NUMILUM-54718 format. One record per residue: residue number from 1; chain; x, y, z negated of N, C-alpha, C in turn. Coordinates in steps of 0.05 Angstrom, whole numbers. Layout:
     k   c    neast   nnorth      nup   caeast   canorth     caup    ceast   cnorth      cup
   NUM   A        X        Y        Z        X         Y        Z        X        Y        Z
...
// end
This chain:
     k   c    neast   nnorth      nup   caeast   canorth     caup    ceast   cnorth      cup
     1   A     -205     -272     -690     -206      -289     -666     -223     -313     -672
     2   A     -228     -330     -651     -247      -352     -655     -241     -375     -637
     3   A     -250     -398     -646     -249      -422     -629     -269     -421     -607
     4   A     -262     -431     -583     -280      -433     -560     -284     -463     -555
     5   A     -309     -472     -555     -315      -500     -549     -334     -502     -525
     6   A     -326     -518     -505     -341      -522     -481     -351     -551     -481
     7   A     -377     -555     -478     -389      -582     -479     -405     -587     -454
     8   A     -397     -607     -439     -412      -616     -415     -420     -593     -397
     9   A     -401     -574     -392     -407      -550     -377     -408     -556     -347
    10   A     -430     -547     -334     -434      -553     -306     -445     -528     -292
    11   A     -435     -523     -268     -445      -500     -252     -450     -509     -224
    12   A     -474     -505     -215     -482      -511     -187     -490     -486     -172
    13   A     -481     -484     -148     -490      -463     -130     -505     -477     -107
    14   A     -531     -479     -109     -547      -495      -90     -538     -524      -92
    15   A     -530     -536      -70     -521      -564      -70     -491     -567      -77
    16   A     -477     -544      -80     -449      -546      -86     -444     -545     -116
    17   A     -429     -565     -126     -422      -566     -154     -395     -555     -158
    18   A     -393     -531     -170     -368      -517     -174     -353     -527     -198
    19   A     -367     -534     -219     -355      -545     -244     -371     -569     -253
    20   A     -357     -592     -257     -370      -617     -263     -367     -625     -292
    21   A     -386     -618     -309     -388      -630     -336     -361     -629     -351
    22   A     -350     -605     -354     -325      -601     -368     -328     -601     -398
    23   A     -308     -612     -412     -307      -612     -441     -279     -605     -450
    24   A     -277     -585     -467     -251      -578     -478     -255     -558     -501
    25   A     -235     -556     -518     -235      -538     -541     -210     -521     -540
    26   A     -214     -494     -543     -191      -476     -546     -190     -468     -576
    27   A     -169     -477     -589     -167      -472     -618     -163     -442     -623
    28   A     -171     -434     -647     -168      -406     -656     -138     -399     -654
    29   A     -132     -377     -640     -105      -368     -637      -88     -382     -616
    30   A     -100     -398     -600      -86      -414     -580      -84     -399     -553
    31   A      -62     -403     -539      -59      -393     -512      -65     -417     -493
    32   A      -89     -416     -481     -100      -438     -465     -100     -430     -436
    33   A      -89     -447     -418      -87      -440     -390     -104     -460     -373
    34   A     -120     -449     -355     -134      -465     -335     -119     -462     -309
    35   A     -108     -485     -300      -90      -486     -277     -101     -503     -255
    36   A      -98     -493     -230     -107      -509     -207     -107     -492     -182
    37   A     -110     -505     -159     -110      -490     -133     -136     -474     -130
    38   A     -135     -457     -110     -159      -440     -104     -183     -458      -99
    39   A     -206     -450     -110     -231      -464     -106     -235     -488     -124
    40   A     -218     -492     -144     -220      -516     -161     -241     -513     -183
    41   A     -251     -488     -189     -271      -484     -209     -261     -470     -234
    42   A     -235     -463     -235     -224      -450     -259     -235     -422     -264
    43   A     -237     -406     -244     -248      -379     -248     -278     -380     -254
    44   A     -292     -398     -241     -321      -402     -248     -324     -409     -277
    45   A     -307     -427     -287     -308      -435     -315     -303     -410     -333
    46   A     -282     -395     -326     -276      -371     -342     -299     -351     -342
    47   A     -312     -347     -319     -334      -329     -317     -358     -338     -333
    48   A     -361     -365     -335     -383      -375     -353     -377     -370     -382
    49   A     -351     -373     -390     -344      -367     -417     -348     -337     -423
    50   A     -343     -320     -403     -346      -291     -407     -375     -282     -406
    51   A     -393     -298     -394     -421      -290     -391     -426     -276     -365
    52   A     -407     -276     -347     -411      -264     -320     -425     -283     -302
    53   A     -425     -309     -308     -441      -330     -295     -454     -346     -318
    54   A     -479     -354     -313     -492      -371     -333     -491     -400     -323
    55   A     -485     -419     -341     -482      -447     -333     -509     -460     -324
    56   A     -507     -479     -306     -530      -495     -298     -539     -513     -322
    57   A     -519     -524     -336     -524      -540     -359     -499     -540     -376
    58   A     -502     -550     -401     -479      -551     -419     -480     -528     -439
    59   A     -460     -528     -457     -460      -508     -479     -432     -495     -481
    60   A     -432     -470     -489     -408      -455     -495     -412     -444     -523
    61   A     -393     -451     -541     -394      -441     -568     -370     -423     -574
    62   A     -375     -400     -584     -354      -380     -591     -355     -376     -621
    63   A     -334     -384     -635     -333      -382     -663     -355     -398     -677
    64   A     -363     -421     -664     -384      -438     -675     -412     -429     -668
    65   A     -415     -407     -654     -441      -396     -647     -446     -401     -617
    66   A     -469     -413     -610     -474      -418     -582     -481     -392     -568
    67   A     -467     -388     -545     -471      -363     -529     -477     -370     -500
    68   A     -484     -395     -494     -487      -405     -467     -504     -387     -449
    69   A     -526     -377     -459     -545      -362     -443     -544     -332     -449
    70   A     -524     -323     -463     -521      -294     -469     -506     -281     -447
    71   A     -513     -256     -442     -499      -240     -422     -472     -231     -433
    72   A     -455     -221     -415     -428      -214     -423     -428     -193     -446
    73   A     -445     -173     -444     -445      -152     -464     -453     -162     -492
    74   A     -465     -186     -493     -473      -197     -519     -452     -216     -531
    75   A     -429     -218     -517     -407      -235     -527     -384     -217     -534
    76   A     -371     -223     -556     -348      -206     -565     -323     -216     -552
    77   A     -320     -210     -526     -297      -218     -511     -285     -195     -495
    78   A     -260     -197     -487     -248      -177     -469     -237     -192     -444
    79   A     -243     -180     -421     -235      -193     -395     -214     -176     -382
    80   A     -192     -189     -373     -171      -175     -357     -171     -188     -330
    81   A     -176     -171     -309     -179      -181     -282     -152     -180     -267
    82   A     -152     -193     -243     -128      -193     -226     -123     -164     -217
    83   A     -144     -150     -208     -142      -122     -201     -145     -106     -227
    84   A     -128      -86     -230     -126       -73     -256     -151      -58     -264
    85   A     -168      -49     -245     -193       -36     -250     -190      -13     -270
    86   A     -170        4     -266     -166        27     -283     -180       52     -271
    87   A     -185       72     -287     -198        96     -278     -176      115     -268
    88   A     -174      120     -242     -152       136     -231     -152      165     -240
    89   A     -175      176     -247     -177       204     -255     -171      208     -284
    90   A     -165      187     -299     -159       189     -328     -129      182     -332
    91   A     -118      194     -353      -91       187     -360      -90      160     -376
    92   A      -67      151     -384      -64       126     -397      -80      125     -423
    93   A      -78      147     -439      -91       149     -465     -122      145     -461
    94   A     -133      159     -442     -162       158     -438     -171      131     -427
    95   A     -154      119     -410     -161        92     -400     -162       72     -422
    96   A     -142       72     -440     -142        52     -462     -165       57     -481
    97   A     -170       82     -486     -191        89     -506     -219       88     -497
    98   A     -223       86     -470     -250        88     -459     -271       68     -472
    99   A     -264       42     -476     -283        24     -488     -293       33     -516
   100   A     -275       45     -531     -282        55     -558     -299       80     -556
   101   A     -293       97     -536     -310       121     -532     -338      113     -524
   102   A     -340       92     -507     -367        82     -499     -382       71     -522
   103   A     -369       61     -542     -382        50     -566     -389       72     -586
   104   A     -381       97     -581     -388       119     -598     -370      121     -623
   105   A     -346      110     -621     -327       111     -644     -316      139     -647
   106   A     -310      146     -672     -299       173     -678     -273      178     -664
   107   A     -268      203     -655     -244       209     -640     -219      203     -656
   108   A     -219      208     -682     -195       203     -698     -188      173     -698
   109   A     -209      156     -700     -204       127     -700     -195      118     -673
   110   A     -206      130     -651     -197       123     -624     -168      129     -621
   111   A     -160      153     -630     -132       161     -627     -113      142     -642
   112   A     -121      134     -666     -104       116     -682     -101       89     -668
   113   A     -124       78     -659     -123        52     -646     -107       52     -620
   114   A     -112       73     -604      -98        75     -578      -68       77     -582
   115   A      -59       93     -601      -31        96     -605      -18       70     -617
   116   A      -34       56     -633      -24        31     -644      -20       10     -622
   117   A      -40        8     -604      -38       -10     -581      -16       -3     -562
   118   A      -13       23     -557        8        33     -539       36       26     -550
   119   A       40       28     -576       66        20     -588       70      -10     -585
   120   A       49      -25     -589       50       -54     -586       59      -63     -558
   121   A       49      -48     -538       55       -55     -510       78      -39     -499
   122   A       91      -23     -516      114        -7     -509      108       13     -486
   123   A       84       25     -487       77        45     -467       69       71     -481
   124   A       77       75     -506       69        99     -521       80      124     -508
   125   A      103      121     -493      115       144     -480      100      152     -454
   126   A       80      135     -447       66       140     -422       37      150     -427
   127   A       29      154     -451        1       160     -458      -10      184     -443
   128   A        6      204     -437       -5       227     -424       -1      226     -393
   129   A       10      204     -383       15       202     -355      -10      193     -340
   130   A      -12      200     -314      -33       191     -297      -28      162     -290
   131   A      -49      145     -290      -44       116     -284      -38      112     -254
   132   A      -45      131     -237      -41       127     -209      -11      128     -202
   133   A        5      140     -219       34       142     -214       51      120     -227
   134   A       38      102     -240       52        81     -255       60       57     -238
   135   A       82       44     -245       90        19     -232       70       -3     -239
   136   A       70      -24     -223       51       -46     -227       51      -58     -255
   137   A       75      -63     -265       77       -74     -292       66      -57     -313
   138   A       70      -30     -311       59       -11     -331       29       -9     -328
   139   A       18      -10     -304      -11       -10     -301      -24      -35     -313
   140   A      -10      -58     -310      -20       -82     -323      -20      -79     -353
   141   A        0      -66     -364        1       -62     -393      -23      -44     -402
   142   A      -29      -24     -386      -52        -7     -392      -78      -23     -392
   143   A      -81      -41     -372     -105       -58     -371     -106      -76     -395
   144   A      -84      -87     -403      -83      -103     -427      -90      -87     -452
   145   A      -79      -62     -453      -85       -45     -476     -114      -39     -479
   146   A     -128      -35     -456     -156       -29     -457     -172      -53     -468
   147   A     -162      -77     -463     -175      -101     -474     -168     -104     -504
   148   A     -143     -101     -511     -134      -105     -539     -147      -85     -558
   149   A     -150      -61     -549     -159       -39     -567     -187      -45     -579
   150   A     -203      -62     -566     -229       -68     -576     -229      -89     -599
   151   A     -206     -103     -602     -203      -124     -622     -225     -145     -620
   152   A     -228     -158     -596     -249      -177     -591     -243     -204     -604
   153   A     -262     -223     -603     -257      -249     -613     -237     -265     -595
   154   A     -238     -260     -569     -219      -274     -551     -214     -258     -526
   155   A     -192     -264     -513     -185      -251     -488     -187     -271     -465
   156   A     -199     -263     -443     -201      -279     -419     -186     -265     -397
   157   A     -168     -279     -384     -151      -266     -364     -152     -282     -338
   158   A     -160     -269     -316     -164      -282     -290     -141     -273     -272
   159   A     -120     -290     -269      -97      -285     -252      -87     -256     -255
   160   A      -81     -247     -280      -75      -219     -284      -48     -210     -272
   161   A      -31     -229     -264       -5      -222     -253       -4     -227     -223
   162   A      -26     -233     -211      -27      -241     -183      -18     -220     -163
   163   A      -21     -194     -170      -14      -173     -152       14     -162     -156
   164   A       28     -172     -176       55      -162     -182       76     -176     -165
   165   A       98     -162     -159      120      -176     -145      134     -195     -165
   166   A      152     -211     -154      164      -233     -170      179     -222     -194
   167   A      193     -200     -191      209      -189     -214      191     -181     -237
   168   A      170     -165     -230      151      -157     -251      136     -180     -263
   169   A      129     -200     -245      114      -223     -255      130     -239     -276
   170   A      156     -244     -270      172      -258     -290      174     -243     -316
   171   A      177     -216     -314      178      -200     -338      152     -201     -354
   172   A      129     -200     -340      103      -199     -354       96     -226     -365
   173   A      105     -248     -353      101      -275     -365      113     -275     -393
   174   A      138     -266     -395      152      -265     -421      137     -247     -440
   175   A      129     -223     -430      117      -204     -448       89     -212     -457
   176   A       74     -225     -439       47      -235     -447       49     -256     -470
   177   A       68     -274     -467       71      -294     -488       81     -282     -514
   178   A       99     -263     -512      109      -249     -535       87     -233     -549
   179   A       70     -220     -533       47      -206     -543       28     -225     -558
   180   A       23     -248     -546        5      -268     -558       16     -276     -585
   181   A       42     -280     -587       54      -289     -612       52     -267     -633
   182   A       51     -242     -625       49      -220     -645       21     -217     -655
   183   A        1     -220     -638      -27      -214     -646      -43     -239     -651
   184   A      -32     -263     -644      -45      -288     -650      -74     -289     -638
   185   A      -77     -280     -614     -103      -278     -601     -111     -304     -588
   186   A     -136     -311     -590     -147      -334     -575     -149     -325     -546
   187   A     -134     -338     -528     -132      -329     -500     -138     -352     -481
   188   A     -155     -346     -461     -159      -365     -439     -149     -351     -414
   189   A     -130     -364     -401     -115      -352     -379     -118     -370     -354
   190   A     -127     -358     -332     -130      -373     -307     -108     -366     -288
   191   A      -96     -387     -276      -75      -383     -256      -73     -407     -237
   192   A      -62     -402     -213      -55      -424     -195      -26     -430     -196
   193   A      -11     -414     -212       18      -415     -213       27     -433     -236
   194   A       38     -457     -229       47      -476     -249       69     -465     -267
   195   A       86     -447     -257      108      -437     -273       97     -418     -295
   196   A       76     -402     -288       63      -385     -308       51     -403     -330
   197   A       37     -424     -321       24      -441     -340       44     -455     -359
   198   A       65     -467     -347       84      -481     -363      100     -463     -382
   199   A      104     -438     -374      119      -419     -390      103     -408     -414
   200   A       77     -405     -411       61      -391     -431       43     -408     -448
   201   A       33     -431     -438       11      -444     -450       18     -461     -475
   202   A        0     -461     -494        0      -481     -515      -13     -506     -505
   203   A      -35     -503     -490      -49      -525     -478      -57     -517     -449
   204   A      -59     -537     -432      -66      -533     -404      -88     -551     -396
   205   A     -108     -541     -381     -128      -558     -367     -122     -556     -338
   206   A     -114     -578     -325     -109      -579     -296     -135     -587     -282
   207   A     -144     -570     -263     -169      -574     -250     -166     -580     -220
   208   A     -184     -596     -210     -185      -602     -181     -214     -609     -174
   209   A     -225     -595     -154     -252      -600     -144     -272     -600     -167
   210   A     -270     -581     -185     -290      -577     -206     -286     -596     -230
   211   A     -266     -613     -229     -261      -633     -250     -235     -626     -265
   212   A     -236     -629     -291     -211      -627     -307     -197     -653     -305
   213   A     -175     -653     -290     -159      -678     -286     -144     -686     -311
   214   A     -134     -666     -325     -119      -672     -349     -118     -647     -368
   215   A     -118     -653     -394     -118      -633     -414      -96     -640     -434
   216   A      -78     -622     -440      -57      -628     -459      -36     -606     -460
   217   A      -14     -612     -474        8      -593     -476       24     -594     -450
   218   A       40     -573     -444       56      -574     -420       74     -598     -418
   219   A       86     -607     -440      103      -630     -440       87     -656     -434
   220   A       64     -659     -446       47      -682     -440       40     -684     -411
   221   A       32     -662     -400       23      -661     -372       47     -667     -353
   222   A       70     -656     -359       93      -660     -342      104     -689     -345
   223   A      106     -699     -369      118      -725     -374       99     -748     -368
   224   A       73     -744     -373       53      -766     -372       29     -757     -356
   225   A       32     -751     -330        9      -742     -314      -13     -763     -312
   226   A      -38     -754     -315      -60      -773     -315      -69     -781     -287
   227   A      -59     -768     -267      -68      -774     -240      -46     -766     -220
   228   A      -48     -776     -196      -29      -768     -175      -31     -739     -168
   229   A      -55     -728     -170      -59      -699     -165      -42     -683     -185
   230   A      -44     -689     -211      -29      -674     -231        1     -678     -227
   231   A        9     -702     -221       38      -708     -217       49     -692     -194
   232   A       32     -689     -173       41      -674     -149       39     -644     -153
   233   A       20     -635     -169       16      -606     -172       35     -594     -192
   234   A       44     -609     -212       62      -600     -232       90     -609     -226
   235   A      109     -590     -228      137      -597     -223      147     -585     -197
   236   A      172     -576     -198      185      -564     -174      213     -575     -172
   237   A      218     -594     -154      199      -608     -136      179     -625     -152
   238   A      157     -633     -140      138      -650     -154      148     -678     -157
   239   A      132     -694     -170      139      -722     -174      141     -737     -147
   240   A      160     -755     -145      162      -773     -122      143     -796     -125
   241   A      132     -806     -102      115      -830     -102      127     -851      -84
   242   A      130     -875      -95      140      -898      -80      119     -919      -79
   243   A      108     -925      -56       85      -944      -54       94     -973      -57
   244   A       77     -989      -68       81     -1018      -68       53    -1031      -70
   245   A       52    -1057      -65       26     -1071      -66       29    -1094      -86
   246   A       11    -1094     -105       13     -1115     -126      -13    -1117     -141
   247   A      -18    -1141     -151      -40     -1145     -170      -28    -1144     -198
   248   A      -24    -1120     -209      -12     -1117     -235      -29    -1130     -257
   249   A      -16    -1142     -276      -29     -1155     -299      -16    -1146     -324
   250   A      -30    -1150     -347      -19     -1143     -373        8    -1157     -377
   251   A       27    -1142     -387       53     -1154     -393       73    -1151     -371
   252   A       65    -1143     -347       84     -1140     -325      105    -1119     -332
   253   A      130    -1125     -327      152     -1107     -334      169    -1099     -310
   254   A      163    -1110     -286      178     -1101     -262      161    -1105     -238
   255   A      166    -1089     -217      153     -1091     -191      173    -1091     -169
   256   A      165    -1098     -145      183     -1098     -122      176    -1075     -104
   257   A      196    -1057      -99      193     -1034      -81      214    -1035      -60
   258   A      207    -1036      -35      226     -1037      -13      246    -1060      -17
   259   A      237    -1082      -27      254     -1106      -31      271    -1105      -56
   260   A      268    -1083      -72      284     -1080      -96      266    -1084     -121
   261   A      276    -1099     -141      261     -1101     -166      265    -1076     -183
   262   A      244    -1064     -192      245     -1040     -208      231    -1045     -234
   263   A      246    -1040     -256      234     -1043     -283      214    -1021     -288
   264   A      191    -1028     -300      170     -1008     -306      162    -1012     -335
   265   A      150     -991     -347      139      -995     -374      118    -1017     -374
   266   A      116    -1032     -395       97     -1054     -397       69    -1045     -390
   267   A       56    -1059     -371       29     -1053     -363        9    -1063     -383
   268   A      -11    -1046     -391      -30     -1053     -412      -58    -1058     -401
   269   A      -61    -1063     -375      -87     -1070     -364      -84    -1087     -339
   270   A     -104    -1103     -333     -105     -1120     -309     -117    -1104     -286
   271   A     -106    -1108     -262     -116     -1095     -238     -117    -1115     -215
   272   A     -137    -1113     -199     -139     -1129     -175     -117    -1121     -155
   273   A     -109    -1139     -137      -89     -1131     -117      -97    -1106     -101
   274   A      -79    -1089      -96      -85     -1065      -81      -61    -1047      -79
   275   A      -65    -1024      -65      -43     -1006      -61      -37     -990      -86
   276   A      -12     -990      -95       -3      -977     -119       19     -958     -112
   277   A       28     -942     -131       50      -924     -127       65     -920     -154
   278   A       91     -920     -152      108      -912     -174      113     -882     -172
   279   A      111     -869     -195      117      -840     -196      142     -835     -212
   280   A      160     -819     -201      185      -814     -215      194     -785     -210
   281   A      200     -770     -232      209      -743     -229      238     -742     -217
   282   A      245     -721     -202      271      -720     -189      294     -723     -209
   283   A      291     -713     -233      313      -714     -253      317     -741     -265
   284   A      299     -760     -259      301      -787     -270      311     -807     -248
   285   A      323     -796     -227      335      -813     -206      365     -807     -206
   286   A      381     -828     -204      410      -824     -200      419     -842     -177
   287   A      442     -835     -166      452      -850     -143      469     -874     -154
   288   A      465     -897     -142      478      -921     -150      483     -939     -126
   289   A      508     -942     -119      516      -957      -95      506     -986      -96
   290   A      502     -996     -120      494     -1024     -123      464    -1029     -120
   291   A      448    -1007     -120      419     -1010     -119      410    -1019      -91
   292   A      390    -1037      -90      379     -1046      -65      358    -1026      -54
   293   A      349    -1007      -71      331      -986      -62      348     -965      -49
   294   A      346     -963      -22      366      -946       -8      352     -926       11
   295   A      369     -907       19      360      -887       39      383     -872       50
   296   A      378     -851       66      399      -835       77      395     -806       69
   297   A      417     -792       63      415      -764       55      404     -747       78
   298   A      383     -732       72      370      -715       92      380     -686       89
   299   A      384     -678       64      393      -650       60      395     -645       30
   300   A      406     -621       23      409      -615       -6      404     -585      -10
   301   A      393     -579      -34      387      -551      -42      404     -545      -67
   302   A      423     -527      -64      441      -521      -86      428     -502     -105
   303   A      428     -509     -132      414      -492     -152      432     -483     -174
   304   A      458     -483     -170      477      -474     -190      488     -498     -206
   305   A      475     -504     -228      485      -527     -244      476     -554     -233
   306   A      454     -554     -217      444      -578     -205      439     -574     -176
   307   A      432     -595     -162      423      -593     -134      401     -613     -130
   308   A      382     -607     -112      361      -625     -104      369     -638      -77
   309   A      373     -664      -78      382      -679      -55      358     -695      -44
   310   A      351     -690      -19      329      -704       -6      340     -728        8
   311   A      327     -751        3      336      -777       14      313     -789       30
   312   A      318     -795       55      298      -808       73      299     -838       68
   313   A      276     -849       58      275      -878       53      255     -890       73
   314   A      251     -916       71      233      -930       88      204     -921       83
   315   A      199     -911       59      171      -902       52      169     -872       50
   316   A      187     -857       62      185      -828       62      207     -815       46
   317   A      204     -789       42      225      -773       29      224     -776       -1
   318   A      247     -779      -13      250      -779      -42      270     -757      -50
   319   A      263     -741      -70      281      -720      -79      292     -726     -106
   320   A      318     -723     -109      332      -728     -134      346     -702     -144
   321   A      344     -697     -170      359      -674     -181      385     -686     -194
   322   A      407     -678     -183      433      -689     -191      453     -667     -196
   323   A      476     -673     -209      496      -653     -215      505     -639     -189
   324   A      511     -613     -192      519      -597     -169      546     -604     -158
   325   A      563     -617     -174      590      -623     -164      591     -648     -147
   326   A      569     -663     -144      569      -686     -126      567     -676      -97
   327   A      581     -689      -79      580      -680      -51      570     -703      -34
   328   A      555     -695      -13      543      -715        5      545     -705       34
   329   A      544     -724       53      543      -717       81      514     -723       91
   330   A      504     -707      108      478      -712      120      480     -740      135
   331   A      460     -757      129      459      -783      141      474     -804      125
   332   A      488     -796      103      503      -816       87      484     -835       73
   333   A      488     -861       75      471      -880       60      477     -879       30
   334   A      456     -880       14      458      -880      -15      439     -900      -27
   335   A      445     -910      -51      427      -926      -67      414     -909      -89
   336   A      389     -915      -95      374      -899     -114      368     -917     -138
   337   A      375     -907     -162      368      -921     -187      348     -905     -202
   338   A      325     -917     -210      304      -903     -223      304     -910     -253
   339   A      300     -889     -269      298      -893     -298      272     -906     -305
   340   A      272     -932     -310      247      -947     -314      231     -937     -338
   341   A      243     -925     -358      229      -915     -381      213     -890     -375
   342   A      219     -877     -352      205      -852     -345      187     -855     -321
   343   A      182     -879     -312      164      -884     -289      135     -882     -297
   344   A      119     -872     -279       90      -874     -281       80     -893     -259
   345   A       57     -906     -265       45      -925     -245       17     -915     -239
   346   A       11     -913     -213      -15      -902     -204      -29     -921     -186
   347   A      -55     -921     -188      -73      -935     -169      -78     -915     -146
   348   A      -70     -922     -122      -72      -903     -100     -100     -895      -92
   349   A     -118     -915      -93     -146      -909      -84     -159     -888     -102
   350   A     -156     -891     -128     -169      -871     -146     -150     -849     -154
   351   A     -124     -853     -151     -104      -834     -160      -99     -834     -189
   352   A     -112     -851     -204     -109      -850     -234      -83     -864     -242
   353   A      -73     -855     -265      -50      -868     -277      -58     -894     -291
   354   A      -43     -915     -289      -48      -941     -301      -36     -940     -330
   355   A      -51     -951     -348      -42      -952     -376      -17     -970     -378
   356   A        4     -958     -388       29      -973     -392       39     -966     -420
   357   A       62     -979     -427       74      -973     -454       80     -943     -456
   358   A       87     -930     -434       93      -901     -434       68     -885     -438
   359   A       47     -893     -424       23      -877     -424        1     -885     -444
   360   A        2     -909     -454      -19      -919     -471      -25     -901     -494
   361   A      -50     -893     -497      -58      -876     -519      -51     -846     -515
   362   A      -39     -839     -492      -29      -811     -489      -47     -795     -470
   363   A      -67     -809     -458      -83      -795     -437     -111     -788     -446
   364   A     -116     -787     -472     -142      -780     -482     -150     -752     -474
   365   A     -175     -748     -466     -184      -722     -459     -181     -715     -429
   366   A     -172     -735     -413     -167      -729     -385     -191     -738     -368
   367   A     -190     -728     -344     -211      -735     -323     -239     -730     -334
   368   A     -244     -705     -343     -271      -697     -351     -286     -692     -325
   369   A     -309     -704     -323     -325      -700     -299     -350     -715     -300
// end
């Protein structure tokens, strides 16, 4: 396997810029996820790494060797698509072994490799079956087997679970990560599903409008979002935003929101007066009758051990994750207490996170563009 390094990668389609000067490194053996909504540039980036699209500018290095202008057949990669792209007239054995047959490999070696991969994917009992009669999860395993059997430098996967139903998808998320742990493959995986990304990734690049908004581990991205876009895109429910107006300065330790003083991590930069927002995850809010930050219960979603309670405030809806045994009435007034150590501060105009004691030094590598 090999390291993948992307340097100032850009792709233009006429006047439209699909990918804006991206920079990131996928370490050897890492499971790397490109996450974002449709049209954000993640699949275009993946296709450039694969050689299915050539970049307008920038460099792609695979195992230290520049491959930016090489076609797909000249790069030692394997691509797994959202659609399985299996050969319906072939059985499972022939589907998996076809890439090796096309390379002219000896039949005995093909048999050995196919059976090894089938055991790895737990489909060795299906080798003589027709692929057309297989369930979706098994067909995806066959598609993965056809990629793995080549033993490429890296695997590129474009929404490979997108056509599966939720039961199979949950199972395959677990199995893909388990497979990665067994073969230690360098993998670049594209998805719009944050749960897939957070469940499988060693590192995540969150993209929006062709720009990498943030690059980091799942925990870094969840706990310390670099922008309001990331904070809103990651998390279920997403981060709450409470607006306020202030000229923050270095050393500030509290702000006023809806007439209530709220402690924040120490601010490490000066800002001109303007519209700001506090960001707080639902699990970092608790109910406190003494708090001056108040609202009325709008509704609740029961989740077993916890519940998500929606509270209508003067600045919009706030959602709190609280113990399931707490009971509320619709319209009941409540006070909200925010965990100041877990707050993020954002500049609303740009959407960027402000450097604070919580975030200082933690946002390196973000906002590539």
